[in-house]
C-alpha positions in Angstrom: 76.4 22.8 -50.4 79.2 22.8 -47.3 78.4 19.5 -45.8 81.3 20.0 -43.1 78.6 20.7 -40.5 75.9 18.1 -41.2 77.4 15.5 -38.9 76.4 17.6 -36.0 73.1 18.6 -36.7 71.5 15.3 -35.2 73.3 16.6 -31.9 72.0 19.7 -32.0 68.4 18.4 -32.7 68.8 16.2 -29.7 70.0 19.1 -27.7 67.0 21.2 -28.9 64.6 18.5 -28.2 65.9 17.3 -24.7 66.0 20.8 -23.4 62.4 21.8 -24.5 61.2 18.5 -22.7 63.6 19.4 -19.5 62.6 23.1 -19.4 58.7 23.1 -19.9 56.6 23.1 -16.6 56.2 19.7 -14.9 56.4 18.0 -11.3 60.2 17.6 -11.0 60.6 21.3 -12.2 58.4 22.5 -9.3 60.0 20.4 -6.8 63.2 22.0 -7.8 62.0 25.5 -7.7 60.6 24.6 -4.2 63.8 23.1 -3.1 66.0 26.2 -3.8 63.2 28.2 -2.4 62.9 26.7 0.8 66.7 25.5 1.4 68.6 27.2 -1.2 70.6 26.7 -4.2 73.1 23.8 -3.4 70.0 21.8 -2.0 67.9 22.7 -5.3 70.9 21.5 -7.4 71.3 18.0 -5.7 67.4 17.6 -6.6 68.5 18.5 -9.8 71.0 15.8 -10.2 69.0 13.4 -8.9 66.3 14.1 -11.9 68.8 14.3 -14.2 70.5 10.9 -13.2 66.9 9.3 -13.1 66.1 10.6 -16.7 69.3 9.5 -18.0 68.6 6.0 -16.6 65.2 6.3 -18.7 66.7 6.9 -21.5 69.2 4.2 -21.4 66.7 1.5 -20.4 64.2 2.7 -22.9 67.2 2.4 -25.7 67.8 -1.1 -24.8 64.6 -2.8 -25.6 62.1 -1.5 -23.3 60.1 0.6 -25.7 57.4 -2.1 -26.0 57.0 -2.7 -22.5 56.9 1.2 -21.8 53.8 1.5 -24.1 52.1 -1.4 -22.5 48.4 0.3 -21.4 48.4 -1.3 -17.9 51.9 -0.4 -17.1 51.2 3.3 -18.3 47.8 3.2 -15.9 50.0 2.1 -12.9 52.9 4.4 -13.5 50.3 7.5 -13.7 48.5 6.3 -10.3 52.0 6.0 -8.6 52.9 9.3 -9.8 49.6 10.7 -8.7 50.0 9.4 -5.3 53.3 10.7 -4.9 52.7 14.0 -5.9 49.9 14.4 -3.6 51.9 13.0 -0.8 54.9 15.5 -1.8 52.2 18.2 -2.2 51.0 17.7 1.3 54.8 17.7 2.9 55.5 21.0 1.1 52.2 22.8 2.3 52.8 21.5 6.2 56.9 22.2 5.8 57.9 24.2 9.1 58.9 27.7 8.2 62.7 28.4 8.4 64.9 31.2 10.3 66.9 32.5 7.6 69.8 34.1 9.6 73.2 33.8 8.0 74.2 31.6 11.4 71.5 29.4 10.6 72.1 28.9 7.0 75.7 28.1 8.3 74.7 25.4 10.7 72.3 23.6 8.5 74.1 20.7 7.6 74.2 19.7 4.0 74.5 16.1 4.5 70.9 16.5 5.3 70.1 17.7 1.8 71.2 14.3 0.1 67.5 13.2 0.3 67.1 16.0 -2.1 68.7 13.6 -4.6 66.7 10.7 -3.8 63.7 13.0 -4.4 64.7 14.1 -7.8 65.6 10.5 -8.8 62.2 8.7 -7.7 60.0 11.6 -8.9 61.6 11.6 -12.4 61.2 7.6 -12.5 57.6 7.6 -11.6 57.0 10.9 -13.9 54.8 9.4 -17.0 56.2 12.7 -18.9 59.8 11.7 -18.3 59.1 8.4 -20.0 57.1 9.2 -23.1 59.2 12.1 -23.8 62.2 9.9 -23.6 60.7 7.1 -25.5 59.9 9.7 -28.4 63.6 10.8 -28.2 65.0 7.2 -28.5 62.6 6.5 -31.3 63.8 9.4 -33.0 67.5 9.3 -32.5 68.6 6.0 -31.4 66.8 3.4 -33.6 69.2 3.3 -36.5 72.4 4.8 -34.9 73.6 2.1 -32.7 75.6 2.3 -29.6 77.3 5.8 -30.3 73.8 7.3 -31.0 72.5 6.3 -27.4 75.5 7.3 -25.9 75.3 10.5 -27.5 71.6 10.9 -26.8 72.0 9.8 -23.4 74.8 12.3 -22.5 72.8 15.2 -24.1 69.8 14.3 -22.5 71.6 14.3 -18.8 73.1 18.0 -19.7 69.8 19.6 -21.0 67.9 17.9 -18.0 70.4 19.6 -15.6 70.3 22.8 -17.7 66.6 22.6 -17.9 65.4 22.2 -14.4 68.6 24.1 -13.1 66.8 27.1 -14.6 63.6 26.5 -12.1 65.9 25.6 -9.4 67.9 29.0 -9.7 64.7 30.9 -10.0 63.7 29.4 -6.4 67.1 30.8 -5.2 66.6 34.0 -6.6 63.3 34.4 -5.0 64.7 33.1 -1.8 65.6 36.6 -0.4 62.0 37.7 -0.5 60.7 34.9 2.1 62.1 36.5 5.1 59.1 36.3 7.1 57.1 33.4 8.4 54.1 34.3 6.7 55.5 34.6 3.3 57.0 31.2 3.9 53.7 29.8 4.8 52.1 31.3 1.7 55.1 30.3 -0.4 54.6 26.8 0.6 50.8 26.7 0.0 51.4 28.1 -3.6 54.2 25.3 -4.2 51.8 22.7 -3.1 48.9 23.7 -5.4 51.4 24.3 -8.5 52.3 20.3 -7.7 48.7 19.6 -7.5 48.1 21.3 -10.9 50.7 19.1 -12.5 47.9 16.0 -11.9 45.5 17.2 -14.3 47.8 16.1 -17.5 48.8 12.9 -15.8 45.2 11.8 -15.0 43.8 12.8 -18.3 
């Protein structure tokens, strides 16, 4: 049997694992969708950047000895409650977001600097997301326990890339749908739907 490609099989497995976790629905995906839908793809990608960096930081922290701490029952409960409270707050903010004029002049005048808050939202949302912690913990246990420093670097880099790609797909969907929200009524309806989608992600957190 040809074994030339065997060294790359763990990396392929890492990529599939990380991409599945990133692209499946979750609160950060919904936030990325909403950010692009309301403010455009550049702002959505800033949120994706923050979320990807946040997830990578979680992977690195877990790989260097925080596994047992992450599994502590009281800590997980605290994280779940924090995530639930933050998601309720974000859902309320999304539902009550002001509608915007989507003329080209308004788009050009909107300062991109104000969108850097999206990076913070993405990072904070990811860092208090129990799904991110538990999924990263599974990946660290599978791929870095016996591989040393090189395996940690590889899994961290692949996780960052796949997180950017997976959540970026949701940001892209929001950007594609943006052209259908020209009217104030449609924008308000979209805000309500996004808020409801965020609230539905509370169910697995609390159960």
